[in-house]
N, CA, C and O of each residue as an XYZ file, in Angstrom:
520
protein
N     122.569   -110.870    206.777
C     120.921   -111.007    206.911
C     120.421   -110.034    205.501
O     120.942   -109.036    205.003
N     119.509   -110.610    205.226
C     118.753   -110.289    203.942
C     118.208   -108.705    204.437
O     117.531   -108.816    205.459
N     118.324   -107.382    204.007
C     117.786   -106.222    203.742
C     116.573   -106.325    203.072
O     116.347   -106.811    201.964
N     115.720   -105.746    203.978
C     114.189   -105.711    203.149
C     114.090   -104.255    202.849
O     114.184   -103.408    203.738
N     113.846   -103.882    201.230
C     113.457   -102.198    201.247
C     111.839   -101.946    201.182
O     111.238   -102.323    200.176
N     111.361   -101.514    201.910
C     110.455   -100.771    202.314
C     110.060    -99.505    201.751
O     110.847    -98.563    201.850
N     108.782    -99.326    201.086
C     108.625    -97.990    200.020
C     107.232    -97.644    200.485
O     106.578    -98.591    200.922
N     106.621    -96.365    200.468
C     105.650    -95.712    200.258
C     105.367    -94.651    199.007
O     106.172    -93.889    198.470
N     104.170    -94.824    198.767
C     103.892    -94.050    197.515
C     102.487    -93.380    197.550
O     101.394    -93.821    197.904
N     102.942    -91.971    196.986
C     101.529    -91.541    197.205
C     100.974    -91.247    195.286
O     101.893    -90.833    194.579
N      99.688    -91.443    194.618
C      99.644    -91.231    193.282
C      98.529    -90.224    193.198
O      97.774    -89.976    194.139
N      98.467    -89.614    191.920
C      97.578    -88.430    191.479
C      96.276    -89.460    191.116
O      95.205    -88.893    190.903
N      96.302    -90.616    191.053
C      95.176    -90.960    190.816
C      94.310    -91.459    192.080
O      93.084    -91.576    192.083
N      95.001    -91.675    192.933
C      94.356    -91.971    194.346
C      94.934    -90.760    195.647
O      95.852    -91.056    196.411
N      94.309    -89.593    195.693
C      94.863    -88.567    196.188
C      94.580    -88.973    197.597
O      93.901    -89.927    197.975
N      95.308    -87.957    198.410
C      95.217    -88.146    199.675
C      95.951    -89.461    200.596
O      96.189    -89.228    201.781
N      96.253    -90.653    200.101
C      96.286    -91.749    200.288
C      97.854    -92.234    200.168
O      98.559    -91.926    199.207
N      98.236    -92.910    201.105
C      99.911    -93.801    201.243
C      99.352    -95.144    201.167
O      98.449    -95.766    201.727
N     100.597    -95.452    199.878
C     100.284    -96.761    199.828
C     101.690    -97.489    200.215
O     102.781    -97.329    199.667
N     101.412    -98.202    201.141
C     102.787    -99.209    201.499
C     103.102   -100.162    200.582
O     102.434   -101.181    200.408
N     104.490    -99.760    199.747
C     105.153   -100.963    198.896
C     106.382   -101.703    199.673
O     106.922   -101.419    200.742
N     106.577   -102.541    198.934
C     107.991   -103.032    199.001
C     108.810   -103.465    197.751
O     108.389   -104.158    196.825
N     109.684   -103.092    197.848
C     110.816   -103.382    196.523
C     111.073   -104.847    196.409
O     111.637   -105.664    197.138
N     110.392   -104.919    195.096
C     110.685   -106.486    194.814
C     112.367   -106.706    194.002
O     113.133   -107.665    194.101
N     112.490   -105.718    193.394
C     113.629   -106.223    192.423
C     114.182   -104.629    192.014
O     113.513   -103.604    191.883
N     115.327   -104.791    191.902
C     116.022   -103.189    191.378
C     116.653   -103.596    190.295
O     117.035   -104.743    190.060
N     116.798   -102.353    189.419
C     117.702   -102.411    187.868
C     119.067   -102.736    188.510
O     119.545   -102.399    189.593
N     119.700   -103.749    187.171
C     121.136   -103.863    187.389
C     121.819   -102.327    186.808
O     121.040   -101.499    186.336
N     123.330   -102.017    186.882
C     124.084   -101.082    187.062
C     123.927   -100.837    185.167
O     123.891   -101.749    184.342
N     123.855    -99.332    184.877
C     123.748    -98.986    183.548
C     124.444    -97.646    183.706
O     124.237    -96.896    184.660
N     125.419    -97.352    182.548
C     126.320    -96.368    182.387
C     125.562    -95.175    181.964
O     124.886    -95.288    180.942
N     125.570    -94.232    182.490
C     124.943    -92.945    182.056
C     125.377    -91.537    182.115
O     125.733    -90.936    183.128
N     125.311    -91.118    181.007
C     126.083    -89.556    180.946
C     127.024    -89.999    180.415
O     127.870    -89.668    181.246
N     127.643    -90.582    179.544
C     128.709    -90.796    178.517
C     128.951    -90.240    177.380
O     129.940    -89.656    176.936
N     127.697    -90.545    176.862
C     127.423    -90.490    175.438
C     125.721    -90.072    175.249
O     124.892    -90.931    175.549
N     125.396    -89.119    174.891
C     124.378    -88.545    174.544
C     123.795    -89.103    172.932
O     124.549    -89.164    171.961
N     122.739    -89.375    172.898
C     122.019    -89.937    171.790
C     122.517    -89.106    170.508
O     122.253    -89.556    169.392
N     123.062    -88.190    170.608
C     123.446    -87.061    169.339
C     125.259    -87.740    169.153
O     126.035    -87.183    168.376
N     125.672    -88.932    169.964
C     126.824    -89.317    169.967
C     128.386    -88.450    170.250
O     129.573    -88.694    170.036
N     127.622    -87.367    170.826
C     128.617    -86.217    171.294
C     128.871    -86.546    172.790
O     128.054    -86.918    173.633
N     130.270    -86.305    172.919
C     130.975    -86.757    174.592
C     130.262    -85.210    175.195
O     129.993    -84.251    174.471
N     130.138    -85.251    176.087
C     129.924    -84.490    177.220
C     130.888    -83.910    178.358
O     131.986    -84.314    178.742
N     130.241    -83.010    178.697
C     131.688    -82.632    180.203
C     130.961    -83.299    181.423
O     129.762    -83.489    181.628
N     132.186    -83.622    182.241
C     131.277    -84.531    183.132
C     130.497    -83.279    184.536
O     129.740    -83.549    185.468
N     131.053    -82.060    184.150
C     130.109    -80.862    185.122
C     128.682    -80.699    185.027
O     127.909    -80.325    185.909
N     128.288    -81.227    183.131
C     127.059    -81.461    183.031
C     126.022    -82.460    183.739
O     124.805    -82.437    183.921
N     127.184    -83.455    184.091
C     125.931    -84.824    184.773
C     125.898    -84.350    186.319
O     125.461    -85.200    187.095
N     126.235    -83.305    186.790
C     126.478    -82.892    188.310
C     125.365    -83.600    188.709
O     125.747    -84.684    189.149
N     124.044    -83.483    188.765
C     122.647    -83.823    189.034
C     122.792    -85.325    189.598
O     123.704    -86.071    189.240
N     121.618    -85.747    190.677
C     122.026    -86.855    190.757
C     121.269    -87.964    189.391
O     120.573    -87.744    188.400
N     121.785    -89.005    189.935
C     121.084    -90.089    188.722
C     120.041    -90.890    189.161
O     120.013    -90.797    190.388
N     119.469    -91.376    188.898
C     118.051    -92.408    188.956
C     117.974    -93.967    188.839
O     118.199    -94.762    187.927
N     117.638    -94.056    189.902
C     117.333    -96.113    189.520
C     116.132    -96.592    189.578
O     115.360    -96.195    190.451
N     115.792    -97.459    188.728
C     114.614    -98.145    188.739
C     114.447    -99.405    189.578
O     115.378   -100.134    189.922
N     113.258    -99.569    189.848
C     113.107   -100.374    190.916
C     111.271   -100.812    190.727
O     110.302   -100.108    190.441
N     111.382   -102.057    190.991
C     110.113   -102.510    190.913
C     109.145   -102.981    192.133
O     109.243   -104.153    192.495
N     108.294   -102.196    192.729
C     107.346   -102.170    193.733
C     106.027   -102.996    193.340
O     105.400   -103.210    192.303
N     105.907   -103.412    194.921
C     104.588   -104.299    194.495
C     104.130   -103.950    195.917
O     104.961   -103.771    196.807
N     102.337   -103.818    196.213
C     101.892   -103.603    197.196
C     102.459   -104.057    198.580
O     102.949   -105.184    198.498
N     102.528   -103.547    199.735
C     102.621   -104.691    200.789
C     101.316   -105.359    201.359
O     101.357   -106.530    201.738
N     100.374   -104.759    201.410
C      98.879   -105.553    201.102
C      98.332   -105.849    199.879
O      98.580   -105.186    198.872
N      97.490   -106.950    199.906
C      96.672   -106.783    198.394
C      95.575   -105.871    198.554
O      95.157   -105.312    199.568
N      95.213   -105.830    197.441
C      94.039   -104.764    197.203
C      94.560   -103.354    197.502
O      93.690   -102.486    197.427
N      96.015   -102.863    197.884
C      96.149   -101.022    197.940
C      96.230   -100.547    196.575
O      96.198    -99.320    196.470
N      96.306   -101.068    195.736
C      96.428   -100.200    194.143
C      95.368   -100.562    193.369
O      95.350   -100.498    192.140
N      94.251   -101.044    194.257
C      92.644   -100.614    193.633
C      92.247    -99.424    193.518
O      92.302    -98.793    194.574
N      91.814    -98.796    192.516
C      91.434    -97.166    192.443
C      92.447    -96.400    191.979
O      92.183    -95.199    192.035
N      93.759    -96.728    191.439
C      94.910    -96.169    190.666
C      94.588    -96.562    189.433
O      94.527    -97.758    189.149
N      94.376    -95.722    188.668
C      94.377    -96.028    187.296
C      95.830    -96.244    186.921
O      96.797    -95.684    187.439
N      95.844    -97.453    185.605
C      96.856    -97.692    185.104
C      97.876    -96.308    184.328
O      97.269    -95.507    183.617
N      99.017    -96.178    184.484
C      99.769    -95.236    184.073
C      99.826    -93.786    185.028
O     100.306    -92.698    184.709
N      99.242    -94.140    186.150
C      98.755    -92.942    186.862
C     100.625    -92.516    187.267
O     101.550    -93.328    187.230
N     100.729    -90.995    187.637
C     101.953    -90.817    188.293
C     101.797    -90.276    189.695
O     100.998    -89.517    190.242
N     102.973    -91.026    190.105
C     103.470    -91.635    191.599
C     104.407    -91.180    192.018
O     105.425    -91.060    191.337
N     104.302    -90.739    193.464
C     105.660    -89.992    193.930
C     106.146    -91.667    195.120
O     105.443    -92.552    195.607
N     107.306    -91.454    195.148
C     107.600    -92.946    196.000
C     108.733    -92.436    196.737
O     109.403    -91.459    196.402
N     108.938    -93.278    197.938
C     109.667    -93.303    199.148
C     110.589    -94.092    199.299
O     109.850    -94.788    199.996
N     111.745    -94.782    199.304
C     112.137    -96.041    199.492
C     112.882    -96.223    200.604
O     113.781    -95.399    200.440
N     113.132    -96.887    201.848
C     114.018    -96.982    202.734
C     114.323    -98.577    202.944
O     113.888    -99.532    202.300
N     115.158    -98.549    203.989
C     115.798   -100.076    204.500
C     115.205    -99.873    205.636
O     115.014    -98.759    206.124
N     114.682   -101.576    206.421
C     114.142   -101.602    207.626
C     115.731   -101.966    208.533
O     116.416   -102.912    208.147
N     116.150   -101.159    209.660
C     117.143   -101.458    210.389
C     116.682   -102.167    211.478
O     117.373   -102.599    212.401
N     115.811   -102.244    211.375
C     114.751   -102.890    213.300
C     116.143   -104.270    213.764
O     116.991   -104.366    214.652
N     115.753   -105.039    212.696
C     116.483   -106.363    213.359
C     118.071   -105.886    213.542
O     118.619   -106.650    214.337
N     118.877   -104.966    213.102
C     120.191   -104.819    213.017
C     120.244   -103.892    214.415
O     121.237   -103.920    215.141
N     119.144   -103.123    214.695
C     119.246   -102.245    216.156
C     118.818   -103.169    217.509
O     118.717   -102.749    218.662
N     118.659   -104.159    217.164
C     118.160   -104.795    218.355
C     119.233   -105.852    218.625
O     119.238   -106.423    219.715
N     120.191   -106.158    217.640
C     121.053   -106.911    217.900
C     122.403   -106.764    218.934
O     123.441   -106.246    218.523
N     122.248   -107.340    220.478
C     122.925   -107.089    221.268
C     124.531   -107.079    220.987
O     125.295   -106.940    221.942
N     124.946   -107.203    219.880
C     126.411   -107.109    219.262
C     126.740   -105.908    218.504
O     127.868   -105.826    218.017
N     125.997   -105.078    218.362
C     126.195   -103.915    217.319
C     126.920   -102.810    218.298
O     126.633   -102.474    219.446
N     127.901   -102.398    217.472
C     129.032   -101.444    218.107
C     128.060    -99.646    218.204
O     127.116    -99.194    217.557
N     128.654    -99.251    218.999
C     128.234    -97.914    219.097
C     128.073    -97.050    218.168
O     127.154    -96.234    218.230
N     129.073    -97.090    216.998
C     128.905    -96.243    216.148
C     128.186    -96.536    215.186
O     127.624    -95.652    214.540
N     128.036    -98.036    214.850
C     127.033    -98.376    213.862
C     125.274    -98.089    214.412
O     124.377    -97.684    213.672
N     125.143    -98.412    215.813
C     124.066    -97.991    216.055
C     124.000    -96.655    216.111
O     122.801    -96.374    216.126
N     124.728    -95.564    216.156
C     124.112    -94.061    215.864
C     124.380    -93.870    214.561
O     124.343    -92.655    214.371
N     124.668    -94.529    213.412
C     124.465    -94.380    211.982
C     123.451    -94.973    211.769
O     122.749    -94.373    210.955
N     123.013    -95.935    212.144
C     121.791    -96.643    211.652
C     120.393    -95.978    212.404
O     119.245    -96.069    211.967
N     120.780    -95.362    213.521
C     119.679    -94.418    214.182
C     119.455    -92.833    213.142
O     118.475    -92.160    212.823
N     120.552    -92.772    212.946
C     120.572    -91.246    211.840
C     119.740    -91.838    210.462
O     118.672    -91.336    210.111
N     120.458    -93.109    209.647
C     119.691    -93.365    208.418
C     117.843    -93.442    208.921
O     116.931    -92.970    208.243
N     117.706    -94.054    210.061
C     116.541    -94.012    210.284
C     115.523    -93.052    210.498
O     114.315    -93.210    210.323
N     116.322    -91.700    211.027
C     115.828    -90.251    211.152
C     115.937    -89.767    209.978
O     115.114    -88.896    209.699
N     116.545    -89.994    209.343
C     116.358    -89.630    207.290
C     115.159    -89.889    206.916
O     114.365    -89.034    206.525
N     114.894    -91.311    207.021
C     113.486    -91.869    206.559
C     112.448    -91.411    207.021
O     111.335    -91.522    206.507
N     112.816    -90.644    208.411
C     111.212    -90.446    209.076
C     110.715    -89.082    208.395
O     109.600    -88.695    208.048
N     112.306    -88.370    208.332
C     111.805    -87.027    207.862
C     111.375    -87.226    206.168
O     110.440    -86.580    205.694
N     112.170    -88.183    205.356
C     111.477    -88.182    204.121
C     110.066    -88.801    203.879
O     109.358    -88.597    202.893
N     109.764    -89.641    205.015
C     108.263    -89.946    204.829
C     107.318    -88.809    205.575
O     106.123    -88.731    205.288
N     107.979    -87.861    206.630
C     106.633    -86.681    206.465
C     106.740    -85.753    205.225
O     105.775    -85.105    204.820
N     107.924    -85.725    204.666
C     107.923    -84.854    203.342
C     106.761    -85.691    202.564
O     105.658    -85.145    202.514
N     106.891    -86.794    202.036
C     106.128    -87.562    201.186
C     104.374    -87.109    201.849
O     103.569    -86.466    201.176
N     104.178    -87.470    202.849
C     102.941    -86.744    203.196
C     102.404    -85.803    203.190
O     101.192    -85.644    203.334
N     103.578    -84.656    202.946
C     102.939    -83.425    202.790
C     102.756    -83.160    201.482
O     101.909    -82.322    201.172
N     103.688    -83.980    200.260
C     103.178    -83.956    199.211
C     101.836    -84.763    198.733
O     101.114    -84.439    197.790
N     101.697    -85.700    199.455
C     100.171    -86.254    199.497
C      99.013    -85.400    199.467
O      97.935    -85.747    198.986
N      99.273    -84.164    200.039
C      98.357    -83.456    201.015
C      98.033    -82.057    199.879
O      97.011    -81.417    199.631
N      99.295    -81.994    199.430
C      99.598    -80.687    198.244
C      99.495    -81.408    196.663
O      99.329    -80.530    195.817
N      99.532    -82.248    196.312
C      99.415    -83.250    195.226
C      98.404    -82.873    194.064
O      98.659    -82.689    192.874
N      96.939    -82.792    194.863
C      96.041    -82.443    193.930
C      95.813    -81.504    194.097
O      94.717    -81.301    193.576
N      96.463    -79.972    194.913
C      96.071    -78.931    194.716
C      97.361    -78.036    193.974
O      97.311    -76.814    193.830
N      98.331    -78.755    193.607
C      99.158    -78.865    192.644
C      98.997    -79.041    191.265
O      99.395    -78.453    190.260
N      98.323    -79.986    191.494
C      97.646    -80.486    190.286
C      96.567    -79.713    189.564
O      96.702    -79.428    188.374
N      95.753    -79.451    190.094
C      94.665    -78.413    189.617
C      94.348    -77.244    189.983
O      93.260    -76.738    189.708
N      95.116    -76.763    190.542
C      94.981    -75.055    191.180
C      96.717    -74.633    190.513
O      96.848    -73.556    189.931
N      97.436    -75.189    190.608
C      98.699    -74.363    190.062
C      99.336    -74.885    188.564
O     100.287    -74.223    188.151
N      98.840    -76.107    187.669
C      99.411    -76.628    186.619
C      98.672    -75.519    185.618
O      97.577    -74.960    185.675
N      99.791    -75.461    184.665
C      99.881    -74.546    183.622
C      99.019    -75.061    182.692
O      99.604    -75.346    181.646
N      97.653    -75.322    182.686
C      96.772    -75.754    181.731
C      96.021    -74.477    180.597
O      95.224    -74.820    179.723
């Protein structure tokens, strides 16, 4: 069964709006943190912060990106869709509980994104150091 990665985004250029997206492609693995552009080896403890993954997002519905200027700064949240796995009658109890926990974390992240969508224009206009 193929998993569909869904995402939501909010952009500075289209404030107070949540744009439903779908992940269409993910970047292949790239080794990072071993050699800096200065060609100096770095300590493993300097790379303690989490890494990043580049994905390509497309709007779930046509026309959702209208009004978003090209190059606009956006915040996105991606998660999996576990509905099909949860309705399977052959799912085990531990897997069922794990998938529900994953969905609960996704729900919390969706709420955080909505709070960021409300606060983003205020942060940009009021609290930016210009």
